[in-house]
N, C-alpha and C positions, 0 to 999 in steps of 0.2 A: 763828337767827328772821329771817324775810323781812318785812320793812318797806316794802310801800305805800304811795301818798299814796292813806289813805282816802278822804279827801276828793271826788277825781274818779272813788271809786268809785262806784253806785250802783243800787241791786233795785229792780223795777217791781212794779205792785203784782199780776203774775201769780209770780213771786222770792218775796213775801213767802206768800204760801201755799204756794210748793214748798216753803219751810225751815222753814214752822212751827219743826217739832218741834227745828231748829238753833236757830231765834234765841230759845228760850227757856230756853238750856238757857246758863247762870252763864258758862260757860268758854269757849261760842263766839260766840252773840250778833248784835248788827248788827256789828259792828270785825268777828271770829271770817268769818259770813260771807261779809262784803268781798275778805274775807284770800283766804277759799277761789276768789272769782270775779276776783281780780288774779292770784289765782297761777300761774305754766306750768307745764306737770310732764311729761314728756318719760318713755314707756313701749315697755321695747327690747322687741319680743316681740309679740304675739295668741295668746301657746297656752293655755296650760293657766294657767298663772298669768298672765300679760296680761290671758288674759280677766272673775277674779271683779276684779282690780285696774281697768279697763277701767270695768266697769260702776259701782261704787262710786264712783270716783275723778266718774265722771260726772254721776251721782243727788247724789253730796253738792257737786255748785254747785260743781270744781274750772274752772275760766274755759276754759282753752290746755290744750287736753291733744296734744299731739306722739307721733304712735304711727311704729314705725321698721320691717317688715314686711317678704321679700319672698314668702314665701309661698303656695299657696293652702289653700282651703281641701278638704280631706279629709274620708271616709267614718269615717276610721277615727280625724281628731279630737274627732271630735262625744261623744266619750263623757267627754269632761274639762274641753273646749274651751265651754263653756256661750255664749261671744259669737257666735259662728257657727248659725248655721240649715243642711238638709239643701237648702233654696234656693239654698242660698252656695255649694257644693261645687262644688270645680271654678272657682269665682273667687276673685277674688286679697282676701285676710287681711284687709288693712287697710281696703279699700270699704265687706268687710260686717259689720269692728269698727263705724266712722263712723257705716254705717246707722243699726245694734243703736242707736249713744251718742243720737243725733240723736233717734230714738224715746223715748228715759231722756229727755233733758234738753236742748231748742233750742236751750237757749240758751251753748252748749261748741260754743267753738271748735276741732277737729281736724286741724291739721297730719297727712296724711300721709307720710313717705318710704318708696315703696317701692321700697328698695335694702339691701343687703347692707352690716351696718358694718362699715366700716373705715378701719385708721390715718387713709387720703386722706383719708376724711372727716368723722369720728368728731369734732375736735373745734368744724368747723362747725356740725354740726346738734346738737352738745349746749350751744353755748354761753350762747342764747340760754331757756334751760331753766333756772329753780330748783330743781328737785327730779330725779333722773331715779333712774329706777326701772329694774329688771335681774330681767325676766323669761327669761333661756336659756336655754338646756341644752345650751352647749358650752365648756370651758371657754375654749377663745383668744375669743372672744366676752366672754367675765364679764371674762378679764384687762385685754382694752380697752378697757372700761365702767369699770373701775377708776380706772386710769390714766389715761383720757381725765377719768375725773372729777376726779381729785389735781393734776393740770395748770392744768384752769378752778378748783378750789375748789366744785365741787356735791356735796351731800349726792351717794349712793348707796346705796336704800331694794335690799335686794340679797334673794331665793328659790333655792331646790333645790328640788327633789324626784325621789325615785325610790321606786319599790313602797312599800311605807308607809310609809315617813317624808321629812319632808321639816325644813327648817331657812331661818329668819331675821332678816334684822340693819341692820341699816343703818352703812354704811360712809364716814367720808370725814365726817367731821359735828361741828362745834366736837371740829379738835383732835384724835379717838374715833381709830382704827384703819382698817388699809382694808383691802380683800383679801387682799393681800399682805402681810396682818399672819396671814391668821389660815390661808392658801396660799403660801408663799416661793415654794415650789418645784409644777409641774404634775404631775399623774402621769402615768403611763407609757401612751402611747395605747394604750387599747382595754381598757388596768387596771377603768375604771369602762363600766360599761354603758349604752348610749342606752337610754332611754323603750322604743323601739319592739324590742331586747331584752330590755328587764330586764321591761318591764310595770307598771304607773302604776296604784295606782289611783284612776276616777274623779274621788272627793272629793276625794280629797290635794289636789291646784292649790288646789281651793274657801278653802280653811283656812286656807293659805299667801299664799295670795291677796291676803285680806284681811287679812291682817295687813302684810301690804305695802302694804296701803290706808291698815290703819289706822295706823301707821307717817306716810306720806307726809305724810295729814291733822295728823297733831302736827305737823310737823315747820312746816308751812304756818297751823295755829293760833300756833304755838311757843307748847305746851301738853303738861301732859304728862311722864314720863321716857319718849321713846324707848330701841331696845335696842342705841345705839349702845355701847359700851365691850361688846355681852352678845351672844352666841349661841345663840337659844331655837331648840332639838330639839323634833320632833314625831313622836309614835310614833302611829300610829295607831287599831292592833289592837291597841298597850295602852291606851290615846288617856290617854297621860302627858306629858305636856313635863319640859323637862331646859328648867337654864342652864351656858352654860361663861361664862367670863370672859376679856373681849379685852383686850387692851391694844399696844398700839404700839412697833413693834419698835426698837429704838435706831439697834439697826446692820444695818436693812434698806436696799436699794440706794438711792439716792437715784433719781426719778423725771422726768428731762428729756423726753424725749420720747416720741410710739407710736413703735414696732418695728412688728417682722413678728410676726407674735401665734402662727401658725399655726407659724411659722420656730421660735419660743418653746417653746409647749407638745410639739414634736417631729415634730408630724404627715408634714411631708416625708417623714422620715428613714424613716414608719414603712411610711408609704405604697409607698416603694421596696425595703422591704423588704416588703411583703407580694405587688407587684408579681411582684418577685424568684421570692416563695413560691409565691408562682402558675404564672411559669411553667417551672417544676420539676415541679409538677402540672397533670398532661390534663386537659380541658377535654372537658364535651361538651353537646349542650344539650339541651332537652328533648323536643325535633321530632326529636335520634336516639336520646332515650330511648324515646317512645315508638316509633317506629320498630322498638326490639330488640324493645321491649312485647308489639308486634301480631306480628311474625312465628313468636312462638312462643320463641324461645329460652329455654335451660334454665342457658348456661356464666354464667351471672353469677348475686353478689349485690348487692343494691339496701341500701344499710341509713343507717338516718335517725339524723341524730344529732343531732338536739332534744331540750329534753327530755318526759320519758312526759306533759304534760297537756298540750300544745302536738300530741305525736302524736292524743293523744283528739277535737284540733278538727283537726283534718284528716290525709290520708295518701295518699302515693301508694299504688296495690296492687302489692302483693308485696313494702314494705319490708319494711324489719324496724327494729326496734329497738332499738340502743346508745347511748344518750346520752353527749352527749364528753363529760363530767364522770366514767364509766366508761372512758372510755380516757384521759381525763389521769391514772387514777389505778393504769392497766394491767391492770383487770379486764375490760374493752373493748376491749382489743387481743387477751385472748388469745379472747375470743367470736368478733371477731373470726377469728378464724382459721380454731375453730368450722366457723363460717356458712361460710367458702370450700369449705377443704376442697376445695382445687385450682378452686374457682372463680374469675372473677374482679371485680373490689369497684367500685364504684360509688358513691358518698357521696353526702344530699345535709342539705342542715338547712332552716332560713327560703329562704335567699334567697343564701348558697351562702358565706361566709362562718367560717361555727364547719367545713361538713365541709371545704372546709381547712385549716383548722388543727387539725382532726380526720386526717388526708389523711398531714399532716406529720410526725406522733405516729406513726403508723404505721409511714412511711417507715424513719423511723429503731427502730423495729422491723424492717426486715426485707421490710412491705407494700408493695406499688404495686397503687397504685386512682387510679380516674376521678374526678373533682368533676363533680356539675349544677350547670352555672352558670346561676343563679340560685334557683338551688332550686324550694323549693316556689311561692312565688310566682308564678316563671314559670311553673311545669304549670297551675298556674290560671286565669294570665291568657292565655295560647296553644296553654294544651290542650282543658284542663277547666274552664271558668267553676264545674261544678256544685261544684267543688273549693273550700269557706271559706276567704277571704284574712282573713289579723286581723292 
C-alpha cells in the first residue's frame, strides 16, 4: 500500500466531475482518487499490453505515467495496439501514446523514455516510480524488469500473451513471489515463437492489459486482493479462466545486481549457431529469384515451408507448399525428394528463418538447397507489392 501525503493533493472542479463515478465508490472515494493522482506508474512497452493498460490508467486518473519504448508504429500493430492510430504509422510509439493519453486525460503527466531498457539504465528509470507494469514480449527484458523491481522493492505487474491465451499476476509485492519463482530459467532461444511468427488474437491483449491495469489500481488504492501468489491463465477460445498458486522458492538465487540478460537467455550463443548454420546453407536474393523466374528456367523447384493458412494469404508464383512441421516429422522430406526429381531446390518462408531450419533438416537427409533471403516479405517489399504483407 502506497502512502502519499493526501493533504497536499487537491482535485479541481473539472476533476471532481471527471472522476465522479470513482468518488461515489466507498472503496475509492476522495482519498482513493487522491492516491491515484499522487501515484507514479511506469509502463514498459506501448504494444498490445501497454495500449489498453495506458488508456485505462490515464482514464482512471493516475497522475504520473512513465513510458519506456523505442519502437515506431507499424500497420501490423493496429490490429491490437489500440492506443495508436493510422496517422501515427512510421512515428514513435511513445509520442503516439502520449498524444492519446492527453486526449483522454490532460491532467496526467507523461514522462517518456525513448530507449531500450537495459542493465545500464533500468535502475535509474524505475527508481522514482511506485509500480512497474511489464508489457514486454521477450524474455531478456522480463528478467531485467523483474530483477530491477526486486532490487528496488517495486511491485511488478506482469502479463503475457500468445495466440489465444494469456496470463497475468503481480510479482514482488508484499513478500510474494517474483518472476524467477515462475520461470527459474529461460526457455531455449526460439522455442517460444514471437507474436509475429505465431500470431495473436487482436482482442486478447485488451483482456490481459485491462487485468494489469486493474491490479495496478488496486495496489495504488490498497484495496481488494491482488494476484500476488496467483497466476491467472486465460483462454479466449474456451472463454475460461484458471488459477495456479505461486510461492516464493526458498532456495532461489539471491538477486544482487543486474546482469547481461541476453547472455542469460542464451541469445548470443543462439545467434552464433544460427549464423554458423546459415553460413553452411547458400542464400539467394529475391532479385536473383525474379531473374530466374523471368528467364523461364525449369531446372529448379521453389518450396514454401510456411503453414497452409499463410500460403492462402500470399504466395510466390510457382511455389509448392511443404510445411516445416511436415519436414520436421519426416513426411515432408520425402515429398521434397519427389518434387526435386533431379532439379535444384530453393526454399522460402515469411522472412527466411523457418526455411533455413528446413534446409538444415533436409541437408541432414542428403538434400542440398538454397535459402531465399528475406522470404516472401522481401519479395513483397522489393519485387511485387501486390503480394500482401502480413
